[in-house]
C-alpha positions as CSV (number, residue, x, y, z in Angstrom):
1,X,-15.0,-3.4,13.8
2,X,-13.1,-6.4,15.3
3,X,-10.1,-8.6,14.0
4,X,-9.9,-11.8,15.0
5,X,-7.4,-14.5,15.0
6,X,-7.7,-17.9,17.5
7,X,-6.3,-15.9,20.4
8,X,-6.0,-12.2,19.2
9,X,-8.6,-9.7,19.5
10,X,-8.8,-5.8,18.2
11,X,-10.6,-4.3,20.7
12,X,-13.0,-0.6,19.1
13,X,-11.0,1.4,21.8
14,X,-8.1,0.5,20.9
15,X,-8.7,0.6,17.0
16,X,-10.1,4.3,17.6
17,X,-6.4,5.3,18.5
18,X,-5.6,4.0,15.1
19,X,-5.1,5.7,11.7
20,X,-6.6,4.3,8.3
21,X,-2.9,3.9,7.3
22,X,-2.0,1.6,10.2
23,X,-4.7,-1.0,10.7
24,X,-3.2,-3.1,7.6
25,X,-0.7,-3.6,9.8
26,X,-2.5,-4.2,13.1
27,X,-4.7,-7.1,11.1
28,X,-1.5,-9.0,10.3
29,X,-0.2,-8.4,13.5
30,X,-3.7,-10.1,15.3
31,X,-4.6,-12.6,12.2
32,X,-1.3,-13.4,10.2
33,X,1.4,-13.2,13.2
34,X,-0.7,-13.9,16.1
35,X,1.6,-11.0,18.5
36,X,-0.2,-10.7,21.5
37,X,-0.5,-7.3,22.0
38,X,-0.1,-7.4,26.4
39,X,3.5,-9.4,25.3
40,X,6.8,-8.4,25.6
41,X,7.5,-8.7,21.8
42,X,10.6,-10.1,20.6
43,X,13.2,-7.5,20.0
44,X,16.1,-10.0,20.2
45,X,19.8,-8.8,19.6
46,X,22.1,-10.4,17.0
47,X,25.6,-11.1,18.8
48,X,29.2,-8.7,17.5
49,X,30.0,-11.2,15.1
50,X,26.0,-11.3,13.9
51,X,26.3,-8.1,13.3
52,X,29.0,-7.6,11.3
53,X,28.1,-10.4,8.9
54,X,24.9,-8.2,8.2
55,X,26.7,-4.8,7.6
56,X,28.8,-6.6,5.6
57,X,25.8,-8.0,3.7
58,X,24.7,-3.9,3.3
59,X,28.0,-3.6,1.3
60,X,29.0,-0.2,-0.3
61,X,25.5,1.4,1.1
62,X,27.0,1.6,4.4
63,X,29.6,4.0,3.5
64,X,27.5,5.8,1.3
65,X,24.4,6.1,3.9
66,X,27.3,7.4,6.7
67,X,27.4,11.1,5.7
68,X,23.1,11.0,5.6
69,X,22.8,9.6,8.7
70,X,25.3,12.5,10.6
71,X,23.1,14.8,8.4
72,X,19.9,13.4,10.1
73,X,21.7,13.5,13.3
74,X,22.1,17.3,13.1
75,X,18.2,18.1,12.6
76,X,16.8,15.7,14.4
77,X,18.8,16.0,17.9
78,X,18.1,19.0,19.0
79,X,14.2,17.3,19.2
80,X,15.6,14.0,22.0
81,X,15.2,12.0,18.3
82,X,17.3,9.0,17.3
83,X,18.3,7.6,13.9
84,X,18.6,4.4,12.9
85,X,19.5,2.6,9.7
86,X,18.3,-0.7,8.9
87,X,18.8,-3.6,6.4
88,X,15.5,-4.7,4.4
89,X,15.0,-7.2,7.3
90,X,14.5,-4.8,10.0
91,X,18.0,-5.5,12.0
92,X,19.5,-2.0,12.7
93,X,22.9,-1.8,11.8
94,X,23.8,1.8,12.6
95,X,22.8,4.2,15.1
96,X,23.3,8.2,15.7
97,X,22.3,10.0,18.8
98,X,23.7,12.3,21.6
99,X,25.4,10.4,24.9
100,X,22.6,11.7,27.1
101,X,19.9,9.5,24.8
102,X,22.3,6.3,24.8
103,X,20.7,5.1,28.2
104,X,16.9,5.5,26.8
105,X,17.7,3.9,23.3
106,X,19.6,0.6,24.8
107,X,16.2,0.3,26.7
108,X,14.3,0.7,24.2
109,X,16.5,-1.4,22.0
110,X,17.1,1.6,19.2
111,X,20.8,0.0,18.8
112,X,22.6,-2.0,16.3
113,X,21.5,-5.5,16.1
114,X,17.9,-4.8,17.4
115,X,15.6,-6.9,14.9
116,X,12.6,-5.0,14.2
117,X,10.6,-6.7,11.5
118,X,6.9,-6.0,12.1
119,X,6.4,-9.7,12.1
120,X,8.6,-10.1,15.4
121,X,7.7,-6.8,17.4
122,X,4.3,-5.8,15.5
123,X,3.6,-2.4,14.0
124,X,6.5,-0.1,14.3
125,X,8.1,2.4,11.7
126,X,11.3,0.3,11.1
127,X,9.2,-2.8,10.1
128,X,6.4,-1.9,9.1
129,X,7.8,0.8,6.5
130,X,9.7,-2.3,5.1
131,X,6.6,-4.6,5.3
132,X,4.3,-1.6,3.4
133,X,7.2,-0.1,1.0
134,X,6.4,3.2,1.9
135,X,7.0,5.9,4.8
136,X,5.3,5.2,8.0
137,X,4.8,6.8,11.3
138,X,4.1,5.0,14.4
139,X,3.4,7.4,17.5
140,X,2.9,6.1,21.3
141,X,-0.3,4.0,21.3
142,X,-0.4,3.5,17.8
143,X,2.2,0.4,17.9
144,X,0.9,-3.0,18.5
145,X,2.7,-3.6,21.3
146,X,1.4,-2.2,24.3
147,X,5.1,-2.1,25.9
148,X,5.9,0.0,23.2
149,X,3.3,2.7,23.8
150,X,6.1,5.3,25.2
151,X,8.1,5.6,21.8
152,X,7.2,7.8,18.9
153,X,9.3,6.4,15.5
154,X,9.2,7.5,11.8
155,X,10.4,5.4,9.0
156,X,11.1,5.2,5.2
157,X,12.6,2.8,2.9
158,X,15.6,3.7,0.6
159,X,16.5,2.1,-2.7
160,X,19.8,0.6,-3.6
161,X,21.1,1.2,-7.4
162,X,19.9,-2.0,-8.3
163,X,16.2,-0.4,-7.8
164,X,15.4,-2.8,-5.0
165,X,14.7,-2.1,-1.3
166,X,18.4,-1.8,0.2
167,X,17.1,-1.2,4.1
168,X,15.4,1.6,6.2
169,X,15.9,5.0,8.0
170,X,14.5,5.3,11.4
171,X,14.1,8.3,13.7
172,X,12.8,7.7,17.1
173,X,12.2,9.0,20.6
174,X,11.6,8.0,23.9
175,X,10.0,11.3,25.0
176,X,8.4,12.2,22.0
177,X,5.5,14.9,21.9
178,X,2.3,13.7,22.9
179,X,0.6,15.0,20.7
180,X,2.5,14.3,17.5
181,X,3.0,17.2,15.6
182,X,6.3,17.1,14.9
183,X,5.4,13.3,12.7
184,X,5.3,14.6,9.0
185,X,8.4,17.0,9.5
186,X,10.0,13.7,10.1
187,X,8.7,12.0,7.1
188,X,9.7,14.6,5.1
189,X,13.3,14.6,6.1
190,X,13.6,11.1,5.9
191,X,12.2,11.0,2.6
192,X,15.2,13.2,1.2
193,X,17.6,11.6,3.4
194,X,16.4,8.0,1.3
195,X,16.4,10.0,-1.8
196,X,20.4,11.3,-0.9
197,X,21.0,7.8,-0.5
198,X,20.1,6.2,-3.3
199,X,21.3,9.1,-5.4
200,X,25.2,8.8,-3.9
201,X,25.1,4.7,-4.1
202,X,23.7,5.1,-7.6
203,X,26.2,7.7,-9.0
204,X,28.9,5.3,-7.0
205,X,27.8,1.7,-9.0
206,X,27.8,4.1,-11.9
207,X,30.3,6.6,-11.7
208,X,32.1,5.9,-15.7
209,X,29.0,5.9,-17.4
210,X,26.4,8.9,-18.4
211,X,23.5,8.9,-15.5
212,X,20.6,11.2,-16.6
213,X,17.7,12.3,-14.0
214,X,14.3,11.6,-15.9
215,X,12.4,14.4,-14.7
216,X,11.4,15.0,-11.0
217,X,10.0,12.6,-7.9
218,X,7.5,12.8,-5.5
219,X,7.7,9.6,-4.1
220,X,11.0,8.0,-2.4
221,X,13.4,7.0,-5.1
222,X,14.6,9.4,-7.8
223,X,14.1,8.1,-12.0
224,X,17.9,8.0,-13.3
225,X,19.0,5.7,-15.5
226,X,22.9,5.6,-16.6
227,X,23.8,5.4,-19.9
228,X,27.1,3.5,-21.3
229,X,29.0,5.4,-24.4
230,X,26.9,3.5,-26.8
231,X,23.2,5.2,-25.2
232,X,22.8,1.7,-23.5
233,X,20.9,2.0,-20.2
234,X,22.6,-0.3,-18.1
235,X,21.1,0.7,-15.0
236,X,18.0,2.0,-13.6
237,X,16.5,3.4,-9.9
238,X,13.0,1.9,-8.5
239,X,11.5,5.0,-9.8
240,X,12.6,4.7,-13.4
241,X,12.2,1.1,-13.7
242,X,8.3,2.1,-12.8
243,X,8.2,4.9,-15.4
244,X,10.0,2.7,-18.3
245,X,7.7,-0.1,-17.1
246,X,10.8,-2.5,-16.7
247,X,10.6,-5.5,-15.0
248,X,11.3,-5.0,-11.1
249,X,11.8,-8.7,-10.3
250,X,15.2,-8.4,-12.9
251,X,18.2,-6.9,-11.0
252,X,20.0,-6.5,-14.9
253,X,19.2,-3.5,-16.7
254,X,20.2,-3.7,-20.8
255,X,18.4,-2.1,-23.6
256,X,19.5,0.3,-26.5
257,X,17.9,3.4,-26.6
258,X,19.0,3.6,-30.5
259,X,17.9,0.2,-31.5
260,X,14.2,-1.0,-32.2
261,X,13.0,-3.9,-30.7
262,X,15.0,-6.2,-28.2
263,X,12.2,-6.8,-26.8
264,X,11.9,-3.7,-24.5
265,X,8.4,-2.4,-23.6
266,X,7.2,1.0,-24.6
267,X,10.5,1.4,-26.4
268,X,9.0,5.0,-27.8
269,X,8.1,5.8,-24.3
270,X,11.4,4.9,-22.6
271,X,13.4,7.0,-25.3
272,X,11.0,10.3,-24.6
273,X,11.5,9.9,-20.8
274,X,15.2,9.6,-21.1
275,X,15.3,12.6,-24.2
276,X,12.9,14.5,-21.5
277,X,15.5,14.0,-18.8
278,X,18.5,15.2,-20.5
279,X,16.4,18.2,-21.5
280,X,15.3,18.6,-18.2
281,X,18.8,19.0,-16.8
282,X,20.0,21.1,-19.5
283,X,17.6,23.5,-18.9
284,X,16.0,22.8,-23.0
285,X,19.3,23.5,-24.2
286,X,20.1,20.6,-26.9
287,X,23.8,21.0,-26.9
288,X,24.2,20.1,-23.5
289,X,21.4,17.2,-23.8
290,X,23.3,15.5,-26.7
291,X,26.2,15.5,-25.0
292,X,24.9,14.3,-21.5
293,X,23.4,11.3,-24.2
294,X,26.3,10.7,-25.9
295,X,24.6,11.9,-29.3
296,X,25.0,14.9,-32.0
297,X,23.2,17.8,-31.8
298,X,21.4,16.8,-35.0
299,X,20.5,13.4,-33.8
300,X,19.1,14.7,-31.3
301,X,17.5,17.5,-33.3
302,X,15.6,14.8,-35.6
303,X,14.5,12.6,-32.8
304,X,12.9,15.2,-30.7
305,X,10.8,16.4,-34.1
306,X,9.7,12.6,-34.2
307,X,8.6,12.7,-31.0
308,X,6.4,16.0,-31.7
309,X,5.0,14.5,-34.6
């Protein structure tokens, strides 16, 4: 298989090294971005003022993510990995790493202010996970640029309280295991950290509301909704929006679980999901679930009977 633009050719030998999950990214690098794989790439560094502005745009999420960055560093530092946090454009905003790794991190631009978007530097953990909105691991020769072939990186996007991608978490090593045996573990650790950041940020944004977890999730995002005192859903995470079939393009969520209509798609399914989530959180007990939802036990019993009918 060969993917060509006017000047870029992916040879069969190089393509054979690439897992299926990264071939779409390689195709973009060749045909859409036309990045020469033998080039040095364009890993730019923002100046101090530009970096402060980028951090400012992240808002409260920067502070929310700090404990998770420290926690991640404690897990991966013994394996010679550095932890990075980026904004949605692939700009590194924060780093956690041990002093012996600092020289290598600076050399490879694993540093705050570096731009790692896929369209600038080709297939890489941070840029590709943001381009495809999913966990990504890029190991050594799987990078598009030959100059990055000694790096290993895993990255996952994380979501803000408005249900949109807020940035990405990355762990990178300049001295990786040649076989890439720990890549799966790294992705699992990052997914857990992404969920923790989303949960922290959602609870921070809706601290005065009742927050209900709508069951478990096997994805990066946790399905959570925020209810006001009138049982109106005023906030929903990315996974909750998918579950309730809400419009992802609208950052504002507002519908009443106690009022039919109002143009909310699949109202009955939405109400069922919220009630089942409250029951799951309360271990199946009606009284605590009713308190979570801000309704009486008799009202919740009536709704449950209607669901079972």
